[in-house]
N, C-alpha and C positions, 0 to 999 in steps of 0.2 A: 602595811606596805603592799603595793600591788606586785604580784609575781610577774617577772619578765619571762616571756616565752621566746625562746630562740626562733627566729624567723625561718621560714621554709627555705629561702635562698641560702642562708648560712648553713643549714642542715645539709642542703644539697652540695654546697662547696666542700664540706668536710665528709661527704658520704664515703669516699674512698678510704679516708683515715679511719672513720668509725667502723667501717666494715673490716678493716684490717685488725683492729682491736678485738671486735667480736669474733672474728675468725680464730684468734689465738686464745680465746677464753675456753677452757676445758669445761667439761660437764660438772666438775666439782666447784667451778666458780673461779679457780686460779687463772691468772693471765701471765704467761711466760714471755720471755724476750723474743722467742722465735718458736716455731713448731718443734715440740720436744726439746725446748730450750731451757735456759736458766730461769729460775724463779727467785725473786726477792720481794719482800712486802712493800718496799718504797715504790719501785716501778710499777708493781701491780696497782697500788693505790693511785698513783698518777694517772694510769689508765682508767681506773674506776671513776675518778673525778671527771675526766673528759666525757665519758659516757653519760655520766649524771647530768651534766649541764646540757647535753644534747638530747635528753629525754629518754634515755634507755634504762628505764626504771628496773626492769626484770634482771638485766645484766649487772646493773649497779648493786641490787640487792644480793645477787649471787656472789659478787665480789666481796661484799662485807661479810656475808655468811661464811665464806671460805675461811676468813681470818678469825672469825669468832669461834669456829669449830677447831681450828688448827693452832690456836694460841697455846704455847707452852705454859707449864705451871708457873714459871717465873715471870710471865707476861710478855715474853719475847716470841719471835718466830725464827726458825732456821731459814737462812737465805744463802744463796750461792754467790760467790764472787765471780763476776764475769771474766775477770782478768786471769782466772785460774783454769778456765776450760779450754778444750782443744780448738785451735784456729788454723785454718788452711791458708798459708800465706799466698799460695799461688792463685787461688780463686778469690781471695779477699773475703772470705766468709767463714763462719763457724761450721764445724763438721757435721752437725746434726746429731751429735752424740753427747749433748749437754745435760740431759734431764737428771742424770744421777752423777754428773761429773763435777770436778772442781772442789773447792773448799766450802764446807758448810759452817756458817758462823751465826752468832746472835748479835747482830749489828744494832747499836743503840739508836742511830738515826733511822734505820728502817723501821724499828718498832715505834718510835715516836710519831711517825707520819700518820698513824691511824687517827691522831687527834686532829691534824690538819684536814684530812679527808672527811672526818666526821663534822667538823665545823663547816666545811664547804657544803656538805649535804644539808645541814640545818639552814645555811644561807640560801641555798637553791630551792629547797622544798618547804622550809618553815615547819617541819614536823618534829614537835617536841617528843612525841610518842617514839619516833625512830631513834631520837638521840638518847632517850631513856634506855632503849634496847642496846645501843652501842656503848653505853657508859661503862659497864663492867670491863669491857675489852679496853676501852681508853684508860680506865683507872689502873688496871694491871699493867698495861704497857708503860704508862708514864712512871709508875713506881719502879718498874724494872729499870727504866733509863735513869732516873735520879739515884737509884741504888748503885749506879756506876759513876757517880760524880764524886770527884776528889774534894778534899777540904778547901783547895785552892780554887775550885770552881769549874774546871774543865771536866768534860765527860768522856770517859774511855770509849774509844771507837767501837769496841765490841766487848761483850763479856768474855772473860778468860776461858778459852777452849784450847784444845790441841791445835786447831787451825788459826787461833787468834791469841798467840802467846804475848805479843807486845803490849805493854801497859803504856799506851800513848793516845794522843787525841788529835783529831783533824779539825782545821779551821772550818772547812765547808760543812763537814758533818755536824759540828757544834752550832754553826749558824743555822742550819736546818732544824736542828733540835730546838734552838731558841725560838723559832717561828712556830714549831709544834707546841711548845710549852705555852705560848700565848694562845693558841687555838685551844688547847686543853683547858686553860683557865676560863676562856670565854664559854666553852661548853658547860663547865661547872657553874658558872654564873647563871646561865639559863635555867639550870636544874636546881639553883639555890643550894649548892653544896660548897662548903668551906674547904679551900685548898690552899691555905697559907703556906704550907711547906712547899708546894710547887712555886708559889710566888717568890719565895726566898731562894729556891734553886735557880729560878729564872734570872733574878738579880745577880746571883754569884757567877752564873755562867756568862751573862753579858759583860760583867766586869772583867772576867778572865780573858774573853775574846778581845776586848778593846785595850786592855792594859797589861796583859801578861803573855806576850808572844813566846816566851821561853817554855811555856807549858805545852806547846804544840810541836809536833814533828821532832820529838826528842830521840826517837830510836830509828828513824828512817830519814831518807833525804827530804829536804823542804819540799813542800807541795806549791810553793809560790810561783813556779813556772806554769801552773795550771790556771786557766782563766777563772775557774770557780772560786778559788781563793780570793780572787780580785773582786768579783762582782757580788758574791753571796752575802757579805756583810751588809751590803746595800739592799739586796733583794729581801733579806729577812728582818730588816728593820733596826739594825744595830747602830746606824749612823745617821746623824741629823742631815737634812737635805743639802745644806751648803757643803758640809764635809764630804757627803756622798758624791756630790758633783765633782769635787776636787779629786777624790779617789778615782772615780771612773775615768775622768778625762786625763789624768796623769799617766795612764797606761793604754790609752785608747789606740794609739798606733801600734803598740806591742801586740794587742789581741784582736783588733778589728780589721778585716779586710774589706774595704769598700766594695759594695756590690755583691759580696760573697757571703759574709757572715762572721761569726766569732770563732776564733781558733780555740781548740781544746787546750793545747800546749803552746807556749810562746815560741818554741824553736822548731815547730813542725808545720808544714804547709798543709794544715788539715782543719777544716772547720766542721763543727758538729752542729746539727740543726737544733738539738735540744738546748744547748748552751746559747745559741743565737736567740732562741725564743725566750729564754730566761733573762738574758741580757735586755731584751725588749721590755720585759716587765720592769726590771730595775730602772730603766730609763723613764717609763711611764711614772714610776713611783716618785722620781725626783723632779717631775714636772716637765721633762724633755719629751713632750708628746709627738712632736714632729719626727724627732730621731727614733722614738719607739715605733712609730708606724713605718718608717723606713727600714728599721732593723727587721721587723717581722715580715716585711714585704720580701726580704732576701730569701726567706725560707721557701716561698711558693715555687721557685724554679727547681727545688730539689725534691719534687714529688715524682712518683712513678706514674705510668700511664692510667692507673686506676685512682690515683689521688692520695696514696699513702706516702709518707715521708721517708726518705732514706736516712740512715743513721749519721753519715758523714760524707764529706767531699774532700778529696785530695786534689787541690785546685791547681797545683803545678802539673800534675799528670793528667788532669781532667777526668778522674774516675771516682766513682762512689766507693768509699772505704770507711768501715767494712761495708761490703755489699749486702746489707741487711736492712730490714724495715721494722725495727722493734716497735711494739705498740706505744711504749712511753715516749718515743720520739714524736709520733703524731699527736699524742696527748699533750705534750709540752707546747706544741704549736696551738692547739685548740684552747688551752688554758691562757696562753699569752694573748691570743686574739680576743678572748673574753675580757681579760684585764683591760686591754687597750680600747676596745670598741664596746664594752659594756653590754654584752649580749644577754647575760643572765644576772639573777641576784647574787650569784656567786662571784661576780667580777671583782668585788672588793677584797677577796681572800688574801691576796699578796700585797695589797695596797694599804690596808688598815691594820695598824699595830697597836691601837689604843686599847687599853684594858678598862 
């Protein structure tokens, strides 16, 4: 296969976005939400993937190396919950005191995402040598994840800690893990490694998500008011194309604001740019190409003067909220643009679920 190289005009268009991501990457390779902000492996890897497809090899390698060096013995990483750190309601921004704040957890979805990013790296660069180097990290992370799977099939949202006492599971998190398991199995296939146990976990997880809703949101309020619970089963390949279309269009008016984007929560006048980008990928996945292009086009009005994307827009007040430009928001747009317009060999990442 001929390697696709992202054209100079596309690199230029996303220059402000990529600059924002690089600006927030520390010397150790970690990429935080904001300067001195929250860190978690999932959003870090989202940013690494965007840099990867735009040709930032040094920064991409630094990002992977950080996770290899800082993986815990059980295969996880400690990450911070953004919802537990200080936020200034008056300014609409985080306080800048987040680096050691909030709750530290060992999130299963955060850990699993190393497989998705590693498979993406292989798709983009076709380097079996780099995949071999990443394999021990992938292997340990996935074994950590399936070690938190119940006999019924759902996967605990985080390993039990003082900050994560609830034995419960999230639809969105488990859908993302489902996609990461597919990526992990694909990595193993390239390396000719048998991972039958992972395949069994994938099957059990998929069945639980589709057929056992009682296993999710048992100890907290239902998350169905969040748009991610609506489109993630489509984005992550759990639903057939026809059923996926019915699912998306059944709540289209609930979550989509024409000309603005995708709401984060159904009862709040607030769109988030990352959710809008992910929904665009889901639309591409079910063959709604025109709608996918329209959806991703909504995001471009929500860039700052330098070209980085704001986190969200409160459209009734006409303000950016939070008034932050996290790297993973720009990364989500870049990855969606790649999926829709096929800029790189990694464009199939979220579109191809075949094992």
